[in-house]
C-alpha positions in Angstrom: 30.5 10.5 -2.5 29.1 13.7 -1.6 28.1 16.4 -4.1 27.9 20.2 -3.8 27.3 22.5 -6.8 27.3 26.3 -6.8 24.7 26.3 -9.7 21.5 27.9 -8.7 19.1 25.2 -10.3 20.9 22.4 -8.7 20.8 23.9 -5.4 17.2 24.4 -5.7 16.6 20.8 -6.6 18.7 20.0 -3.5 16.3 22.1 -1.4 13.2 20.0 -2.9 15.0 16.8 -1.9 15.8 17.8 1.6 12.5 19.4 2.4 13.8 20.8 5.5 16.7 21.9 7.6 19.1 19.6 9.2 18.2 18.3 12.8 20.3 19.9 15.1 22.3 18.0 17.8 21.6 14.5 16.1 23.8 12.0 14.6 23.3 12.7 11.0 23.8 9.0 9.5 22.2 7.3 12.1 19.0 9.7 12.1 18.8 9.2 8.3 19.2 5.4 8.1 16.7 5.1 11.0 14.1 7.3 9.1 14.8 5.7 6.0 14.2 2.3 7.7 10.9 3.3 9.0 9.7 5.2 5.7 10.3 1.8 3.9 8.4 -0.2 6.6 5.5 2.1 6.4 5.4 2.1 2.4 5.3 -1.7 2.5 2.3 -1.4 5.0 0.3 0.8 2.6 0.8 4.1 5.1 2.0 6.4 2.3 1.4 9.7 4.2 3.3 8.4 7.0 6.1 6.9 4.7 6.4 10.5 3.1 7.1 12.2 6.5 9.7 9.7 7.5 11.3 10.1 4.0 11.4 13.8 4.5 12.8 13.7 7.9 15.5 11.5 6.7 16.4 13.7 3.9 16.7 16.7 6.5 19.6 15.0 8.2 21.8 15.6 5.0 22.7 19.5 6.1 23.1 20.5 2.6 25.3 17.9 1.3 23.5 15.3 -1.1 24.9 11.8 -0.7 24.0 8.6 -2.6 21.7 7.5 0.3 19.7 11.0 -0.2 19.0 9.9 -4.0 17.8 6.4 -2.5 15.7 8.0 -0.3 14.2 10.2 -3.0 13.4 7.4 -5.0 11.4 5.8 -2.2 9.6 9.4 -1.7 8.5 9.3 -5.3 7.1 6.2 -4.8 5.1 7.0 -1.6 3.9 10.1 -3.3 2.7 8.0 -6.5 1.2 5.5 -4.3 -0.7 8.2 -2.3 -1.9 9.6 -5.6 0.1 12.8 -5.4 1.6 12.3 -9.1 2.6 16.1 -9.2 4.7 15.7 -6.0 6.3 12.5 -7.4 7.1 14.2 -10.7 8.8 17.0 -8.8 10.9 14.6 -6.6 12.0 12.8 -9.8 12.8 15.8 -11.4 15.0 16.8 -8.6 16.9 13.5 -9.2 17.3 14.2 -12.7 18.5 17.8 -12.1 21.3 16.1 -10.0 22.0 13.0 -12.1 20.9 13.7 -15.8 22.4 10.2 -17.0 20.4 8.4 -14.2 18.4 5.7 -16.5 16.2 4.6 -13.6 15.0 8.1 -12.9 13.8 8.6 -16.4 11.9 5.1 -16.2 10.3 6.2 -13.1 9.4 9.4 -14.5 7.7 7.8 -17.4 5.6 5.6 -15.1 4.4 8.9 -13.6 3.8 10.7 -16.9 1.9 7.6 -17.8 -0.2 8.0 -14.9 -0.9 11.4 -15.5 -2.2 10.7 -19.0 1.0 12.1 -20.6 1.9 9.4 -23.4 4.2 11.7 -25.3 6.2 12.6 -22.0 6.2 8.9 -21.2 7.5 7.8 -24.3 10.1 10.6 -24.2 11.3 9.5 -21.0 11.2 5.5 -21.8 13.3 6.4 -25.0 15.7 8.3 -22.8 16.2 5.6 -20.4 17.0 3.0 -23.2 19.5 5.5 -24.9 21.4 5.8 -21.6 21.7 2.0 -21.1 20.8 0.2 -24.5 22.0 -3.2 -23.3 19.6 -3.3 -20.2 17.1 -5.6 -21.8 15.2 -5.8 -18.7 14.4 -2.3 -19.0 12.9 -3.0 -22.3 10.5 -5.4 -20.8 9.8 -2.8 -17.9 8.6 -0.3 -20.5 6.7 -2.9 -22.5 4.7 -3.9 -19.1 4.0 -0.4 -18.3 2.8 0.8 -21.5 0.8 -2.7 -22.1 -1.0 -2.2 -18.6 -2.4 1.6 -20.0 -3.5 -0.1 -23.2 -0.9 1.1 -25.5 -0.1 -2.3 -27.1 1.5 -1.3 -30.3 3.7 1.4 -28.5 4.7 -1.5 -26.1 5.3 -4.0 -28.8 7.6 -1.6 -30.5 10.0 -1.6 -27.5 10.3 -5.3 -27.4 10.9 -5.5 -31.3 13.7 -2.8 -30.6 15.4 -5.1 -28.1 15.1 -8.0 -30.4 17.0 -6.3 -32.9 19.9 -6.6 -31.1 20.3 -10.1 -32.3 23.5 -12.0 -31.3 24.2 -9.4 -28.6 21.2 -11.0 -26.6 22.0 -13.8 -24.1 19.9 -16.8 -24.4 17.8 -15.6 -21.3 17.2 -12.1 -22.6 16.0 -13.5 -25.9 13.7 -16.1 -24.3 12.2 -13.4 -21.9 11.5 -11.2 -25.2 9.9 -14.2 -26.8 7.9 -15.0 -24.1 6.3 -11.5 -24.0 6.0 -11.7 -27.8 4.1 -14.8 -27.6 6.8 -17.0 -29.1 6.4 -19.7 -26.5 8.2 -22.5 -27.9 11.1 -20.4 -29.0 11.3 -19.0 -25.4 11.2 -22.3 -23.9 14.1 -23.3 -26.2 16.1 -20.4 -25.2 15.3 -20.1 -21.4 16.2 -24.0 -21.3 19.6 -23.2 -22.9 20.1 -20.5 -20.3 19.3 -22.6 -17.6 22.2 -24.8 -18.2 24.4 -22.3 -17.0 22.4 -20.4 -14.5 19.4 -21.0 -12.3 18.2 -17.4 -11.2 15.0 -16.6 -9.8 13.9 -14.6 -12.9 15.0 -17.5 -15.3 12.8 -19.9 -13.4 10.0 -17.4 -13.4 9.9 -16.9 -17.0 10.5 -20.5 -17.8 7.7 -21.6 -15.8 5.4 -19.1 -17.0 6.4 -20.3 -20.6 5.7 -23.9 -19.7 2.3 -22.8 -18.2 1.7 -20.9 -21.5 2.4 -24.1 -23.5 -0.2 -25.9 -21.5 2.2 -27.7 -19.2 1.5 -26.3 -15.8 2.5 -29.6 -13.9 6.0 -29.2 -15.3 5.9 -25.5 -14.2 5.1 -26.1 -10.7 7.8 -28.7 -10.5 10.2 -26.0 -11.6 9.0 -23.5 -9.1 8.8 -26.2 -6.3 12.2 -27.3 -6.9 13.5 -23.6 -7.0 12.2 -22.5 -3.7 13.3 -25.8 -2.2 16.8 -24.5 -2.4 16.1 -20.6 -2.4 13.4 -20.1 0.4 13.2 -16.4 0.1 12.0 -16.3 -3.6 8.8 -14.5 -2.9 7.9 -14.0 -6.6 8.2 -17.8 -7.2 5.8 -18.6 -4.2 3.4 -16.1 -5.7 3.6 -17.9 -9.3 3.2 -21.5 -7.6 0.3 -20.3 -5.7 -1.4 -18.8 -9.0 -0.6 -22.1 -10.8 -2.2 -24.2 -7.8 -5.3 -22.2 -8.0 -5.7 -22.6 -11.7 -5.3 -26.2 -11.2 -7.8 -26.1 -8.5 -5.7 -27.3 -5.8 -6.7 -24.6 -3.5 -5.4 -26.2 -0.2 -1.9 -26.5 -1.6 -2.2 -22.9 -2.9 -3.0 -21.9 0.6 0.1 -23.8 2.1 2.5 -22.0 -0.6 0.8 -18.6 0.2 1.4 -19.0 4.0 5.1 -20.1 3.5 5.3 -17.1 1.0 4.1 -14.7 3.2 6.1 -15.7 6.3 9.0 -14.2 4.6 7.8 -11.0 6.0 6.6 -8.9 2.8 8.7 -8.0 -0.2 8.1 -9.0 -3.9 5.1 -11.2 -4.5 3.2 -10.4 -0.9 0.6 -8.3 -2.4 -0.5 -10.9 -4.9 -0.1 -13.6 -2.5 -2.5 -11.8 -0.1 -5.2 -11.5 -2.8 -4.7 -15.1 -3.8 -5.4 -16.2 -0.6 -8.8 -14.5 -0.6 -9.4 -16.3 -3.9 -8.5 -19.8 -2.5 -10.7 -19.3 0.3 -13.7 -18.1 -1.8 -13.0 -21.3 -4.0 -13.1 -23.3 -0.8 -16.6 -21.6 0.1 -14.9 -20.4 3.2 -16.4 -17.1 2.8 -15.9 -15.9 6.4 -12.0 -16.5 6.1 -12.1 -14.7 2.5 -13.7 -11.7 4.0 -11.1 -11.6 6.9 -8.1 -11.8 4.4 -10.0 -9.3 2.0 -10.2 -6.7 4.7 -6.4 -7.2 5.4 -5.8 -6.9 1.8 -7.8 -3.5 1.2 -6.2 -1.8 4.5 -3.0 -2.2 2.3 -4.3 -1.8 -1.1 -7.3 0.5 -0.8 -7.3 1.3 -4.5 -7.3 -2.2 -6.1 -10.3 -2.1 -8.3 -10.3 -5.9 -8.8 -10.3 -6.3 -5.2 -13.0 -3.8 -4.5 -15.3 -5.5 -7.2 -14.6 -8.7 -5.5 -15.3 -7.4 -2.1 -19.0 -6.4 -3.3 -19.4 -10.0 -4.1 -18.1 -11.3 -0.9 -20.2 -8.8 1.1 -23.2 -10.6 -0.2 -22.0 -14.1 1.2 
């Protein structure tokens, strides 16, 4: 679907999204797709400035008409700007999306994350409230808001969103109820509800939370069985590889963790890749193979140069 509006504020927002004029003499859709693909690859490699250039070029193929693909590219642009530390630019990009799609709940969630990074807690909460009001039955969103607020130290505000979700009562599926109970620390109840949900579904998210629940209850052996069984049938589940590797590290099975990490990283990136790269460093450290740990830490920091935990760990490694 293509959108074109005569309203001046929307035209201004479109101009921000496009970032330039259309490329003359080109095939618009092919060019847009090519630069979008290039930008996503650069983003995953941590080359945020180059990713921004690619997304800007991709948007320039739109020729004044905003398509669904342009919104998608603009989301990636906002992520690249955010990762590059240009919060104000990321905020403007998301503002432009909202100008075009004022009922896009995802856009308010992203803007809330940016406002949190800028230290604007009131603006963040306003955006988080808005995203939930647009889609109040998206219970994954409550969890996402909880995680963002908790990561910044707003514990009470974060818990309030979980309580709000739990107030839905009978409307909650066993899976959603179990996830919320997990985050609330009610692990026995979470296990019961997630096991019930497992009788009718076997999704990656369900196994992730069910395994973490068993870990929290002290049964890491069964958790690892759940993870291993799942990736045996679903070999592309990056986040499950990551969780299995972390569980093996905690159980001092460092060789097993490295096998899991290499298998997971062979998927070619995606969810869980960053965590597995860092866990690989940790596993080699625990094996006293500091040369390998240093090598893989260097690779990790090339992609995640602002990771404060990794930077501190790198100081330790440099003395070995």
